[in-house]
ZADREN-873635 format. One record per residue (C-alpha): x, y, z; chain; residue in three letters. Coordinates in Angstrom, 2 decimals. Layout:
<baros>
<c1 = X, c2 = Y, c3 = Z, chain = A, res = Ala> .
...
</baros>
This chain:
<baros>
<c1 = 21.24, c2 = -41.23, c3 = -126.96, chain = A, res = Unk> .
<c1 = 20.25, c2 = -44.05, c3 = -124.61, chain = A, res = Unk> .
<c1 = 17.88, c2 = -46.69, c3 = -125.85, chain = A, res = Unk> .
<c1 = 14.54, c2 = -47.36, c3 = -124.13, chain = A, res = Unk> .
<c1 = 15.95, c2 = -50.65, c3 = -122.90, chain = A, res = Unk> .
<c1 = 18.93, c2 = -48.92, c3 = -121.26, chain = A, res = Unk> .
<c1 = 16.65, c2 = -46.35, c3 = -119.61, chain = A, res = Unk> .
<c1 = 14.40, c2 = -49.12, c3 = -118.34, chain = A, res = Unk> .
<c1 = 17.39, c2 = -51.06, c3 = -117.05, chain = A, res = Unk> .
<c1 = 18.83, c2 = -48.04, c3 = -115.26, chain = A, res = Unk> .
<c1 = 15.43, c2 = -47.15, c3 = -113.81, chain = A, res = Unk> .
<c1 = 14.93, c2 = -50.72, c3 = -112.65, chain = A, res = Unk> .
<c1 = 18.35, c2 = -50.73, c3 = -110.98, chain = A, res = Unk> .
<c1 = 17.58, c2 = -47.48, c3 = -109.15, chain = A, res = Unk> .
<c1 = 14.25, c2 = -48.89, c3 = -107.99, chain = A, res = Unk> .
<c1 = 15.91, c2 = -52.07, c3 = -106.76, chain = A, res = Unk> .
<c1 = 18.58, c2 = -50.14, c3 = -104.85, chain = A, res = Unk> .
<c1 = 15.97, c2 = -47.91, c3 = -103.18, chain = A, res = Unk> .
<c1 = 13.75, c2 = -50.92, c3 = -102.44, chain = A, res = Unk> .
<c1 = 16.70, c2 = -52.88, c3 = -101.04, chain = A, res = Unk> .
<c1 = 17.73, c2 = -50.06, c3 = -98.72, chain = A, res = Unk> .
<c1 = 14.12, c2 = -49.48, c3 = -97.65, chain = A, res = Unk> .
<c1 = 13.69, c2 = -53.19, c3 = -96.95, chain = A, res = Unk> .
<c1 = 16.94, c2 = -53.19, c3 = -94.96, chain = A, res = Unk> .
<c1 = 15.48, c2 = -50.53, c3 = -92.65, chain = A, res = Unk> .
<c1 = 12.68, c2 = -52.99, c3 = -91.87, chain = A, res = Unk> .
<c1 = 14.39, c2 = -56.37, c3 = -92.22, chain = A, res = Unk> .
<c1 = 17.50, c2 = -55.75, c3 = -90.12, chain = A, res = Unk> .
<c1 = 15.74, c2 = -54.47, c3 = -86.96, chain = A, res = Unk> .
<c1 = 13.10, c2 = -57.20, c3 = -87.36, chain = A, res = Unk> .
<c1 = 15.73, c2 = -59.89, c3 = -87.83, chain = A, res = Unk> .
<c1 = 17.54, c2 = -58.78, c3 = -84.68, chain = A, res = Unk> .
<c1 = 14.24, c2 = -58.67, c3 = -82.78, chain = A, res = Unk> .
<c1 = 13.33, c2 = -62.17, c3 = -84.00, chain = A, res = Unk> .
<c1 = 16.68, c2 = -63.43, c3 = -82.78, chain = A, res = Unk> .
<c1 = 15.90, c2 = -62.15, c3 = -79.29, chain = A, res = Unk> .
<c1 = 12.42, c2 = -63.72, c3 = -79.51, chain = A, res = Unk> .
<c1 = 14.17, c2 = -67.04, c3 = -80.17, chain = A, res = Unk> .
<c1 = 16.49, c2 = -66.42, c3 = -77.22, chain = A, res = Unk> .
<c1 = 19.53, c2 = -65.81, c3 = -79.42, chain = A, res = Unk> .
<c1 = 22.02, c2 = -62.90, c3 = -79.70, chain = A, res = Unk> .
<c1 = 21.03, c2 = -60.05, c3 = -82.02, chain = A, res = Unk> .
<c1 = 24.00, c2 = -60.85, c3 = -84.28, chain = A, res = Unk> .
<c1 = 22.25, c2 = -64.08, c3 = -85.30, chain = A, res = Unk> .
<c1 = 19.49, c2 = -61.94, c3 = -86.81, chain = A, res = Unk> .
<c1 = 22.02, c2 = -60.08, c3 = -88.95, chain = A, res = Unk> .
<c1 = 23.55, c2 = -63.35, c3 = -90.14, chain = A, res = Unk> .
<c1 = 20.06, c2 = -64.58, c3 = -91.08, chain = A, res = Unk> .
<c1 = 19.41, c2 = -61.41, c3 = -93.08, chain = A, res = Unk> .
<c1 = 22.67, c2 = -61.94, c3 = -94.96, chain = A, res = Unk> .
<c1 = 23.53, c2 = -65.54, c3 = -95.85, chain = A, res = Unk> .
<c1 = 20.09, c2 = -67.06, c3 = -96.64, chain = A, res = Unk> .
<c1 = 19.01, c2 = -63.90, c3 = -98.46, chain = A, res = Unk> .
<c1 = 22.01, c2 = -63.99, c3 = -100.80, chain = A, res = Unk> .
<c1 = 21.60, c2 = -67.71, c3 = -101.52, chain = A, res = Unk> .
<c1 = 17.89, c2 = -67.39, c3 = -102.26, chain = A, res = Unk> .
<c1 = 18.52, c2 = -64.37, c3 = -104.50, chain = A, res = Unk> .
<c1 = 20.82, c2 = -66.56, c3 = -106.61, chain = A, res = Unk> .
<c1 = 18.67, c2 = -69.71, c3 = -106.66, chain = A, res = Unk> .
<c1 = 15.05, c2 = -68.74, c3 = -106.03, chain = A, res = Unk> .
<c1 = 12.31, c2 = -68.30, c3 = -108.58, chain = A, res = Unk> .
<c1 = 10.39, c2 = -65.36, c3 = -107.12, chain = A, res = Unk> .
<c1 = 11.13, c2 = -61.92, c3 = -108.51, chain = A, res = Unk> .
<c1 = 10.89, c2 = -59.97, c3 = -105.25, chain = A, res = Unk> .
<c1 = 10.64, c2 = -62.49, c3 = -102.39, chain = A, res = Unk> .
<c1 = 12.72, c2 = -61.44, c3 = -99.36, chain = A, res = Unk> .
<c1 = 14.12, c2 = -64.35, c3 = -97.36, chain = A, res = Unk> .
<c1 = 15.27, c2 = -64.16, c3 = -93.74, chain = A, res = Unk> .
<c1 = 13.67, c2 = -65.04, c3 = -90.41, chain = A, res = Unk> .
<c1 = 9.92, c2 = -64.58, c3 = -89.88, chain = A, res = Unk> .
<c1 = 7.59, c2 = -64.28, c3 = -86.90, chain = A, res = Unk> .
<c1 = 6.47, c2 = -67.89, c3 = -87.26, chain = A, res = Unk> .
<c1 = 9.96, c2 = -69.30, c3 = -87.55, chain = A, res = Unk> .
<c1 = 11.25, c2 = -67.21, c3 = -84.63, chain = A, res = Unk> .
<c1 = 8.54, c2 = -68.57, c3 = -82.33, chain = A, res = Unk> .
<c1 = 9.10, c2 = -72.18, c3 = -83.47, chain = A, res = Unk> .
<c1 = 12.87, c2 = -71.86, c3 = -83.09, chain = A, res = Unk> .
<c1 = 12.56, c2 = -70.29, c3 = -79.65, chain = A, res = Unk> .
<c1 = 10.20, c2 = -73.04, c3 = -78.50, chain = A, res = Unk> .
<c1 = 12.45, c2 = -75.83, c3 = -79.77, chain = A, res = Unk> .
<c1 = 15.62, c2 = -74.31, c3 = -78.34, chain = A, res = Unk> .
<c1 = 13.87, c2 = -73.78, c3 = -75.00, chain = A, res = Unk> .
<c1 = 13.08, c2 = -77.49, c3 = -74.87, chain = A, res = Unk> .
<c1 = 16.50, c2 = -78.66, c3 = -76.06, chain = A, res = Unk> .
<c1 = 18.69, c2 = -76.16, c3 = -74.18, chain = A, res = Unk> .
<c1 = 16.64, c2 = -75.34, c3 = -71.06, chain = A, res = Unk> .
<c1 = 19.61, c2 = -73.87, c3 = -69.21, chain = A, res = Unk> .
<c1 = 20.25, c2 = -71.34, c3 = -72.01, chain = A, res = Unk> .
<c1 = 23.97, c2 = -72.13, c3 = -72.14, chain = A, res = Unk> .
<c1 = 25.38, c2 = -69.84, c3 = -74.90, chain = A, res = Unk> .
<c1 = 27.72, c2 = -72.46, c3 = -76.32, chain = A, res = Unk> .
<c1 = 25.00, c2 = -75.10, c3 = -76.57, chain = A, res = Unk> .
<c1 = 22.57, c2 = -72.56, c3 = -78.02, chain = A, res = Unk> .
<c1 = 24.97, c2 = -71.80, c3 = -80.86, chain = A, res = Unk> .
<c1 = 25.46, c2 = -75.49, c3 = -81.62, chain = A, res = Unk> .
<c1 = 21.75, c2 = -76.23, c3 = -81.29, chain = A, res = Unk> .
<c1 = 20.83, c2 = -73.36, c3 = -83.63, chain = A, res = Unk> .
<c1 = 23.31, c2 = -74.54, c3 = -86.26, chain = A, res = Unk> .
<c1 = 22.00, c2 = -78.10, c3 = -85.96, chain = A, res = Unk> .
<c1 = 18.35, c2 = -77.03, c3 = -86.13, chain = A, res = Unk> .
<c1 = 18.92, c2 = -74.80, c3 = -89.17, chain = A, res = Unk> .
<c1 = 20.94, c2 = -77.50, c3 = -90.94, chain = A, res = Unk> .
<c1 = 18.27, c2 = -80.13, c3 = -90.29, chain = A, res = Unk> .
<c1 = 15.57, c2 = -77.81, c3 = -91.62, chain = A, res = Unk> .
<c1 = 17.61, c2 = -77.21, c3 = -94.76, chain = A, res = Unk> .
<c1 = 18.26, c2 = -80.91, c3 = -95.27, chain = A, res = Unk> .
<c1 = 14.54, c2 = -81.67, c3 = -94.79, chain = A, res = Unk> .
<c1 = 13.69, c2 = -79.15, c3 = -97.52, chain = A, res = Unk> .
<c1 = 16.23, c2 = -80.69, c3 = -99.90, chain = A, res = Unk> .
<c1 = 14.95, c2 = -84.20, c3 = -99.16, chain = A, res = Unk> .
<c1 = 11.43, c2 = -82.98, c3 = -99.92, chain = A, res = Unk> .
<c1 = 12.71, c2 = -81.75, c3 = -103.29, chain = A, res = Unk> .
<c1 = 14.37, c2 = -85.09, c3 = -103.99, chain = A, res = Unk> .
<c1 = 11.01, c2 = -86.75, c3 = -103.33, chain = A, res = Unk> .
<c1 = 9.22, c2 = -84.12, c3 = -105.49, chain = A, res = Unk> .
<c1 = 6.94, c2 = -83.07, c3 = -102.66, chain = A, res = Unk> .
<c1 = 6.48, c2 = -79.50, c3 = -103.89, chain = A, res = Unk> .
<c1 = 2.90, c2 = -80.32, c3 = -104.89, chain = A, res = Unk> .
<c1 = 1.98, c2 = -80.49, c3 = -101.18, chain = A, res = Unk> .
<c1 = 1.90, c2 = -76.69, c3 = -101.15, chain = A, res = Unk> .
<c1 = -1.40, c2 = -76.88, c3 = -103.02, chain = A, res = Unk> .
<c1 = -3.04, c2 = -78.72, c3 = -100.11, chain = A, res = Unk> .
<c1 = -2.26, c2 = -76.20, c3 = -97.39, chain = A, res = Unk> .
<c1 = -5.44, c2 = -74.31, c3 = -96.56, chain = A, res = Unk> .
<c1 = -5.16, c2 = -70.53, c3 = -96.75, chain = A, res = Unk> .
<c1 = -7.53, c2 = -70.01, c3 = -93.76, chain = A, res = Unk> .
<c1 = -5.45, c2 = -72.38, c3 = -91.61, chain = A, res = Unk> .
<c1 = -2.24, c2 = -70.58, c3 = -92.52, chain = A, res = Unk> .
<c1 = -3.85, c2 = -67.19, c3 = -91.95, chain = A, res = Unk> .
<c1 = -5.17, c2 = -68.21, c3 = -88.54, chain = A, res = Unk> .
<c1 = -1.84, c2 = -69.66, c3 = -87.51, chain = A, res = Unk> .
<c1 = 0.04, c2 = -66.53, c3 = -88.59, chain = A, res = Unk> .
<c1 = -2.50, c2 = -64.32, c3 = -86.80, chain = A, res = Unk> .
<c1 = -1.87, c2 = -66.21, c3 = -83.58, chain = A, res = Unk> .
<c1 = 1.89, c2 = -65.98, c3 = -84.06, chain = A, res = Unk> .
<c1 = 1.53, c2 = -62.27, c3 = -84.76, chain = A, res = Unk> .
<c1 = -0.32, c2 = -61.78, c3 = -81.48, chain = A, res = Unk> .
<c1 = 2.48, c2 = -63.58, c3 = -79.64, chain = A, res = Unk> .
<c1 = 5.13, c2 = -61.41, c3 = -81.29, chain = A, res = Unk> .
<c1 = 3.24, c2 = -58.19, c3 = -80.52, chain = A, res = Unk> .
<c1 = 2.89, c2 = -59.17, c3 = -76.88, chain = A, res = Unk> .
<c1 = 6.56, c2 = -60.10, c3 = -76.74, chain = A, res = Unk> .
<c1 = 7.65, c2 = -56.71, c3 = -78.11, chain = A, res = Unk> .
<c1 = 5.07, c2 = -54.55, c3 = -76.33, chain = A, res = Unk> .
<c1 = 7.03, c2 = -54.35, c3 = -73.05, chain = A, res = Unk> .
<c1 = 9.99, c2 = -52.93, c3 = -75.00, chain = A, res = Unk> .
<c1 = 7.73, c2 = -50.31, c3 = -76.57, chain = A, res = Unk> .
<c1 = 6.47, c2 = -49.35, c3 = -73.11, chain = A, res = Unk> .
<c1 = 9.81, c2 = -49.57, c3 = -71.33, chain = A, res = Unk> .
<c1 = 8.62, c2 = -52.14, c3 = -68.77, chain = A, res = Unk> .
<c1 = 10.26, c2 = -55.35, c3 = -67.60, chain = A, res = Unk> .
<c1 = 8.92, c2 = -58.59, c3 = -66.12, chain = A, res = Unk> .
<c1 = 9.54, c2 = -62.33, c3 = -66.29, chain = A, res = Unk> .
<c1 = 7.68, c2 = -64.16, c3 = -69.09, chain = A, res = Unk> .
<c1 = 5.32, c2 = -66.98, c3 = -68.08, chain = A, res = Unk> .
<c1 = 2.94, c2 = -67.51, c3 = -71.01, chain = A, res = Unk> .
<c1 = 0.65, c2 = -65.50, c3 = -73.29, chain = A, res = Unk> .
<c1 = -2.29, c2 = -64.73, c3 = -71.01, chain = A, res = Unk> .
<c1 = -0.21, c2 = -64.25, c3 = -67.88, chain = A, res = Unk> .
<c1 = 2.12, c2 = -61.96, c3 = -69.81, chain = A, res = Unk> .
<c1 = -0.87, c2 = -60.00, c3 = -71.11, chain = A, res = Unk> .
<c1 = -2.07, c2 = -59.45, c3 = -67.55, chain = A, res = Unk> .
<c1 = 1.47, c2 = -58.51, c3 = -66.53, chain = A, res = Unk> .
<c1 = 1.62, c2 = -55.84, c3 = -69.23, chain = A, res = Unk> .
<c1 = -1.64, c2 = -54.34, c3 = -67.97, chain = A, res = Unk> .
<c1 = -0.42, c2 = -54.50, c3 = -64.37, chain = A, res = Unk> .
<c1 = 2.88, c2 = -52.80, c3 = -65.22, chain = A, res = Unk> .
<c1 = 1.35, c2 = -49.94, c3 = -67.24, chain = A, res = Unk> .
<c1 = 1.81, c2 = -47.45, c3 = -64.36, chain = A, res = Unk> .
<c1 = 5.55, c2 = -48.20, c3 = -64.54, chain = A, res = Unk> .
<c1 = 5.81, c2 = -47.45, c3 = -68.26, chain = A, res = Unk> .
<c1 = 8.58, c2 = -45.10, c3 = -69.37, chain = A, res = Unk> .
<c1 = 6.86, c2 = -42.01, c3 = -70.79, chain = A, res = Unk> .
<c1 = 9.87, c2 = -41.10, c3 = -72.94, chain = A, res = Unk> .
<c1 = 10.10, c2 = -44.63, c3 = -74.37, chain = A, res = Unk> .
<c1 = 6.39, c2 = -44.51, c3 = -75.25, chain = A, res = Unk> .
<c1 = 6.85, c2 = -41.10, c3 = -76.87, chain = A, res = Unk> .
<c1 = 9.71, c2 = -42.42, c3 = -79.02, chain = A, res = Unk> .
<c1 = 7.64, c2 = -45.41, c3 = -80.13, chain = A, res = Unk> .
<c1 = 4.47, c2 = -43.43, c3 = -80.85, chain = A, res = Unk> .
<c1 = 6.45, c2 = -40.76, c3 = -82.69, chain = A, res = Unk> .
<c1 = 8.03, c2 = -43.40, c3 = -84.91, chain = A, res = Unk> .
<c1 = 4.63, c2 = -44.92, c3 = -85.68, chain = A, res = Unk> .
<c1 = 3.22, c2 = -41.48, c3 = -86.45, chain = A, res = Unk> .
<c1 = 6.15, c2 = -40.68, c3 = -88.75, chain = A, res = Unk> .
<c1 = 5.73, c2 = -43.96, c3 = -90.63, chain = A, res = Unk> .
<c1 = 1.99, c2 = -43.53, c3 = -91.09, chain = A, res = Unk> .
<c1 = 2.28, c2 = -39.84, c3 = -91.96, chain = A, res = Unk> .
<c1 = 4.97, c2 = -40.34, c3 = -94.60, chain = A, res = Unk> .
<c1 = 3.05, c2 = -43.22, c3 = -96.15, chain = A, res = Unk> .
<c1 = -0.10, c2 = -41.09, c3 = -96.43, chain = A, res = Unk> .
<c1 = 1.70, c2 = -38.06, c3 = -97.82, chain = A, res = Unk> .
<c1 = 3.73, c2 = -40.11, c3 = -100.27, chain = A, res = Unk> .
<c1 = 2.63, c2 = -43.73, c3 = -100.70, chain = A, res = Unk> .
<c1 = 5.31, c2 = -46.31, c3 = -101.49, chain = A, res = Unk> .
<c1 = 8.05, c2 = -44.00, c3 = -100.21, chain = A, res = Unk> .
<c1 = 11.12, c2 = -45.07, c3 = -98.26, chain = A, res = Unk> .
<c1 = 9.31, c2 = -44.28, c3 = -94.99, chain = A, res = Unk> .
<c1 = 10.85, c2 = -47.13, c3 = -92.93, chain = A, res = Unk> .
<c1 = 14.36, c2 = -46.13, c3 = -94.03, chain = A, res = Unk> .
<c1 = 13.75, c2 = -42.51, c3 = -93.06, chain = A, res = Unk> .
<c1 = 12.14, c2 = -43.49, c3 = -89.75, chain = A, res = Unk> .
<c1 = 15.07, c2 = -45.69, c3 = -88.73, chain = A, res = Unk> .
<c1 = 17.57, c2 = -43.01, c3 = -89.78, chain = A, res = Unk> .
<c1 = 15.61, c2 = -40.46, c3 = -87.78, chain = A, res = Unk> .
<c1 = 15.64, c2 = -42.75, c3 = -84.74, chain = A, res = Unk> .
<c1 = 19.41, c2 = -43.14, c3 = -84.94, chain = A, res = Unk> .
<c1 = 19.90, c2 = -39.37, c3 = -85.20, chain = A, res = Unk> .
<c1 = 17.49, c2 = -38.72, c3 = -82.32, chain = A, res = Unk> .
<c1 = 19.21, c2 = -41.28, c3 = -80.09, chain = A, res = Unk> .
<c1 = 22.57, c2 = -39.63, c3 = -80.72, chain = A, res = Unk> .
<c1 = 21.38, c2 = -36.02, c3 = -80.66, chain = A, res = Unk> .
<c1 = 19.26, c2 = -36.20, c3 = -77.51, chain = A, res = Unk> .
<c1 = 21.25, c2 = -38.86, c3 = -75.65, chain = A, res = Unk> .
<c1 = 18.21, c2 = -41.11, c3 = -75.24, chain = A, res = Unk> .
<c1 = 20.22, c2 = -43.81, c3 = -73.46, chain = A, res = Unk> .
<c1 = 21.09, c2 = -41.37, c3 = -70.66, chain = A, res = Unk> .
<c1 = 17.40, c2 = -40.49, c3 = -70.36, chain = A, res = Unk> .
<c1 = 16.36, c2 = -44.09, c3 = -69.75, chain = A, res = Unk> .
<c1 = 15.40, c2 = -45.29, c3 = -73.25, chain = A, res = Unk> .
<c1 = 16.75, c2 = -48.79, c3 = -73.90, chain = A, res = Unk> .
<c1 = 18.87, c2 = -49.04, c3 = -77.03, chain = A, res = Unk> .
<c1 = 19.93, c2 = -52.03, c3 = -79.15, chain = A, res = Unk> .
<c1 = 23.16, c2 = -52.50, c3 = -77.26, chain = A, res = Unk> .
<c1 = 26.42, c2 = -54.05, c3 = -78.39, chain = A, res = Unk> .
<c1 = 26.38, c2 = -55.70, c3 = -81.82, chain = A, res = Unk> .
<c1 = 29.50, c2 = -57.81, c3 = -82.51, chain = A, res = Unk> .
<c1 = 31.50, c2 = -56.59, c3 = -85.48, chain = A, res = Unk> .
<c1 = 32.94, c2 = -58.86, c3 = -88.13, chain = A, res = Unk> .
<c1 = 31.87, c2 = -61.67, c3 = -90.40, chain = A, res = Unk> .
<c1 = 30.06, c2 = -64.69, c3 = -88.98, chain = A, res = Unk> .
<c1 = 32.37, c2 = -67.55, c3 = -88.09, chain = A, res = Unk> .
<c1 = 31.97, c2 = -71.13, c3 = -89.24, chain = A, res = Unk> .
<c1 = 29.51, c2 = -72.89, c3 = -86.92, chain = A, res = Unk> .
<c1 = 29.48, c2 = -76.67, c3 = -86.76, chain = A, res = Unk> .
<c1 = 26.35, c2 = -78.63, c3 = -85.84, chain = A, res = Unk> .
<c1 = 26.27, c2 = -81.02, c3 = -82.90, chain = A, res = Unk> .
<c1 = 25.51, c2 = -84.58, c3 = -83.98, chain = A, res = Unk> .
<c1 = 24.36, c2 = -85.49, c3 = -80.47, chain = A, res = Unk> .
<c1 = 21.40, c2 = -83.09, c3 = -80.83, chain = A, res = Unk> .
<c1 = 20.09, c2 = -84.46, c3 = -84.14, chain = A, res = Unk> .
<c1 = 17.55, c2 = -86.89, c3 = -82.68, chain = A, res = Unk> .
<c1 = 16.24, c2 = -84.32, c3 = -80.21, chain = A, res = Unk> .
<c1 = 15.93, c2 = -81.52, c3 = -82.79, chain = A, res = Unk> .
<c1 = 14.72, c2 = -83.50, c3 = -85.80, chain = A, res = Unk> .
<c1 = 10.94, c2 = -83.27, c3 = -85.06, chain = A, res = Unk> .
<c1 = 11.14, c2 = -79.52, c3 = -84.54, chain = A, res = Unk> .
<c1 = 13.25, c2 = -79.13, c3 = -87.67, chain = A, res = Unk> .
<c1 = 10.57, c2 = -80.87, c3 = -89.74, chain = A, res = Unk> .
<c1 = 7.91, c2 = -78.45, c3 = -88.50, chain = A, res = Unk> .
<c1 = 10.19, c2 = -75.48, c3 = -89.15, chain = A, res = Unk> .
<c1 = 10.98, c2 = -76.76, c3 = -92.66, chain = A, res = Unk> .
<c1 = 7.26, c2 = -77.11, c3 = -93.39, chain = A, res = Unk> .
<c1 = 6.50, c2 = -73.56, c3 = -92.25, chain = A, res = Unk> .
<c1 = 9.52, c2 = -72.16, c3 = -94.09, chain = A, res = Unk> .
<c1 = 8.34, c2 = -73.79, c3 = -97.31, chain = A, res = Unk> .
<c1 = 4.70, c2 = -72.82, c3 = -96.78, chain = A, res = Unk> .
<c1 = 5.46, c2 = -69.17, c3 = -96.05, chain = A, res = Unk> .
<c1 = 7.89, c2 = -69.00, c3 = -98.95, chain = A, res = Unk> .
<c1 = 5.34, c2 = -70.35, c3 = -101.43, chain = A, res = Unk> .
<c1 = 2.52, c2 = -68.20, c3 = -100.04, chain = A, res = Unk> .
<c1 = 4.54, c2 = -64.97, c3 = -100.17, chain = A, res = Unk> .
<c1 = 6.07, c2 = -65.80, c3 = -103.55, chain = A, res = Unk> .
<c1 = 2.67, c2 = -66.41, c3 = -105.11, chain = A, res = Unk> .
<c1 = 1.06, c2 = -63.41, c3 = -103.42, chain = A, res = Unk> .
<c1 = 3.52, c2 = -60.95, c3 = -104.96, chain = A, res = Unk> .
<c1 = 3.90, c2 = -62.54, c3 = -108.39, chain = A, res = Unk> .
<c1 = 2.85, c2 = -60.34, c3 = -111.31, chain = A, res = Unk> .
<c1 = 0.52, c2 = -61.74, c3 = -113.96, chain = A, res = Unk> .
<c1 = 3.41, c2 = -61.67, c3 = -116.45, chain = A, res = Unk> .
<c1 = 5.77, c2 = -63.60, c3 = -114.13, chain = A, res = Unk> .
<c1 = 6.25, c2 = -67.34, c3 = -114.68, chain = A, res = Unk> .
<c1 = 4.43, c2 = -69.55, c3 = -112.15, chain = A, res = Unk> .
<c1 = 6.28, c2 = -70.18, c3 = -108.90, chain = A, res = Unk> .
<c1 = 7.90, c2 = -73.63, c3 = -109.13, chain = A, res = Unk> .
<c1 = 7.43, c2 = -75.23, c3 = -105.71, chain = A, res = Unk> .
<c1 = 10.24, c2 = -77.74, c3 = -106.25, chain = A, res = Unk> .
<c1 = 12.66, c2 = -74.95, c3 = -107.16, chain = A, res = Unk> .
<c1 = 11.65, c2 = -73.12, c3 = -103.99, chain = A, res = Unk> .
<c1 = 12.42, c2 = -76.25, c3 = -101.98, chain = A, res = Unk> .
<c1 = 15.96, c2 = -76.24, c3 = -103.39, chain = A, res = Unk> .
<c1 = 16.46, c2 = -72.50, c3 = -102.89, chain = A, res = Unk> .
<c1 = 15.23, c2 = -72.43, c3 = -99.30, chain = A, res = Unk> .
<c1 = 16.95, c2 = -75.71, c3 = -98.50, chain = A, res = Unk> .
<c1 = 20.36, c2 = -74.51, c3 = -99.68, chain = A, res = Unk> .
<c1 = 19.75, c2 = -71.13, c3 = -98.02, chain = A, res = Unk> .
<c1 = 19.22, c2 = -72.83, c3 = -94.67, chain = A, res = Unk> .
<c1 = 22.14, c2 = -75.24, c3 = -95.06, chain = A, res = Unk> .
<c1 = 24.44, c2 = -72.33, c3 = -95.94, chain = A, res = Unk> .
<c1 = 23.02, c2 = -70.22, c3 = -93.13, chain = A, res = Unk> .
<c1 = 23.53, c2 = -73.02, c3 = -90.61, chain = A, res = Unk> .
<c1 = 27.25, c2 = -73.08, c3 = -91.30, chain = A, res = Unk> .
<c1 = 27.54, c2 = -69.30, c3 = -90.84, chain = A, res = Unk> .
<c1 = 25.59, c2 = -68.72, c3 = -87.65, chain = A, res = Unk> .
<c1 = 22.08, c2 = -68.06, c3 = -89.03, chain = A, res = Unk> .
<c1 = 18.77, c2 = -69.28, c3 = -87.65, chain = A, res = Unk> .
<c1 = 16.15, c2 = -70.96, c3 = -89.90, chain = A, res = Unk> .
<c1 = 14.90, c2 = -68.72, c3 = -92.70, chain = A, res = Unk> .
<c1 = 12.05, c2 = -68.52, c3 = -95.18, chain = A, res = Unk> .
<c1 = 10.18, c2 = -66.05, c3 = -97.33, chain = A, res = Unk> .
<c1 = 8.58, c2 = -63.27, c3 = -95.31, chain = A, res = Unk> .
<c1 = 5.29, c2 = -61.71, c3 = -96.38, chain = A, res = Unk> .
<c1 = 5.70, c2 = -58.37, c3 = -94.59, chain = A, res = Unk> .
<c1 = 9.27, c2 = -57.73, c3 = -95.72, chain = A, res = Unk> .
<c1 = 8.43, c2 = -58.79, c3 = -99.28, chain = A, res = Unk> .
<c1 = 5.54, c2 = -56.32, c3 = -99.16, chain = A, res = Unk> .
<c1 = 8.05, c2 = -53.58, c3 = -98.31, chain = A, res = Unk> .
<c1 = 10.20, c2 = -54.49, c3 = -101.32, chain = A, res = Unk> .
<c1 = 7.13, c2 = -54.56, c3 = -103.55, chain = A, res = Unk> .
<c1 = 5.74, c2 = -51.27, c3 = -102.22, chain = A, res = Unk> .
<c1 = 9.11, c2 = -49.54, c3 = -102.64, chain = A, res = Unk> .
<c1 = 9.22, c2 = -50.53, c3 = -106.32, chain = A, res = Unk> .
<c1 = 11.57, c2 = -53.52, c3 = -106.23, chain = A, res = Unk> .
<c1 = 11.60, c2 = -55.41, c3 = -109.51, chain = A, res = Unk> .
<c1 = 14.16, c2 = -58.17, c3 = -109.07, chain = A, res = Unk> .
<c1 = 16.31, c2 = -60.04, c3 = -106.58, chain = A, res = Unk> .
<c1 = 18.85, c2 = -57.23, c3 = -106.87, chain = A, res = Unk> .
<c1 = 16.80, c2 = -55.56, c3 = -104.14, chain = A, res = Unk> .
<c1 = 17.47, c2 = -58.51, c3 = -101.81, chain = A, res = Unk> .
<c1 = 21.18, c2 = -58.39, c3 = -102.68, chain = A, res = Unk> .
<c1 = 21.19, c2 = -54.70, c3 = -101.68, chain = A, res = Unk> .
<c1 = 19.48, c2 = -55.61, c3 = -98.38, chain = A, res = Unk> .
<c1 = 22.04, c2 = -58.36, c3 = -97.77, chain = A, res = Unk> .
<c1 = 24.87, c2 = -55.97, c3 = -98.60, chain = A, res = Unk> .
<c1 = 23.45, c2 = -53.56, c3 = -96.01, chain = A, res = Unk> .
<c1 = 23.46, c2 = -56.38, c3 = -93.45, chain = A, res = Unk> .
<c1 = 27.10, c2 = -57.07, c3 = -94.34, chain = A, res = Unk> .
<c1 = 27.98, c2 = -53.38, c3 = -94.02, chain = A, res = Unk> .
<c1 = 26.27, c2 = -53.35, c3 = -90.63, chain = A, res = Unk> .
<c1 = 28.35, c2 = -56.29, c3 = -89.45, chain = A, res = Unk> .
<c1 = 31.61, c2 = -54.79, c3 = -90.68, chain = A, res = Unk> .
<c1 = 31.14, c2 = -51.04, c3 = -90.25, chain = A, res = Unk> .
<c1 = 27.81, c2 = -49.87, c3 = -88.85, chain = A, res = Unk> .
<c1 = 27.44, c2 = -52.05, c3 = -85.76, chain = A, res = Unk> .
<c1 = 28.71, c2 = -49.35, c3 = -83.33, chain = A, res = Unk> .
<c1 = 26.28, c2 = -46.83, c3 = -84.87, chain = A, res = Unk> .
<c1 = 23.26, c2 = -49.14, c3 = -84.58, chain = A, res = Unk> .
<c1 = 24.27, c2 = -50.12, c3 = -81.05, chain = A, res = Unk> .
<c1 = 23.43, c2 = -46.60, c3 = -80.03, chain = A, res = Unk> .
<c1 = 19.93, c2 = -46.59, c3 = -81.46, chain = A, res = Unk> .
</baros>
C-alpha cells in the first residue's frame, strides 16, 4: 500500500504536468506574439520559452515562477532593436538580439556580484503597476488588428488607435468570430470549472477548427511557417555593445523587477522568502544561456505564473514541462501549429 508521502508526490507530479501543459498553451502563443512585437521571427519566441525557462527552473528560488519573455520586455527590446537596426536587416537583427540578451544577462550577474538585490525593496509598486498598465495598453493595441483581421502601417499609439477605429468597416467578420468564440470558450470554461486547463483546451480547439474548417482558405490569418529544429548557436556582435548597453541595462532592471514582483506575489506563506540575489543569478544565467541559443531577453512573467498557479502547479517541474512542450513544438509540432 502506498504511503501518504508517495500519494502526495504522485499527486504533485500530476498537478505539475497538467499545470505545465496548461501554461504551455498560454506561454508559447504569447512568446511567439511577443517576438513579433519586438520585430523578430516567431521562432525566437519559442527559443525564449525553452532555454531561459529550463535554466531558471534549475537555479531559481521561486516555486512556480514561469520565466520567458513578457509584455514589458518585448516592448523594450523592440524599441531598442528599432533604434539599433533601423533597416530591419535579418542578419543584423539576430546578432543584435543575441548581443542585447547577453548584455542584459551580464548586467544581472554584475548586479549580483555587487550584492544589489536589496534594490528590489525600493521599487514602488504603484510605479511598476502604472508602467505595466501602459505597456499592456500598447500590447493590446498592437494585437487588436490581428484579432479584427485588419492591416495598416504602425505610426505610434494614438495614431494607431485612430487607424483601428478607421479600419473597423474593413474588419474580417470570420476572424472576429474566431477571436470572440475563443474568448467566450475561455471565460465559460473558467466559470464552469475554475482552475481548469481552459487555455490548453481553447488552443487545441483552435487548431482543430483551423484544420477542420480550412480557416486559412476563408481568409483567417494563421501563424504561418515555424522553422523546425533546435536553435543554433548565435554569437553576439562586439561592435554593437556600446550602442546596446544602455538599453540592456533598462531591460535587465525590468527583468529583475518583474521576476521579484511575480515571485513574491505567488509565494505561499510556508515558502522560504525570495532571495533577490539568487534571482539575479538565475535570471542572469538564463539570459546569458538564452543569448547563445537565439532567445530574446527573459524574466518572470506575472500572467503566465498565474496560469501555473491557477492550474495547481506546485514546483518548477511545471516549467520544465512547459519547456519540454516548447522543445516538442520546435522538433515535431511546428507544422501543426503553423496551420493554426
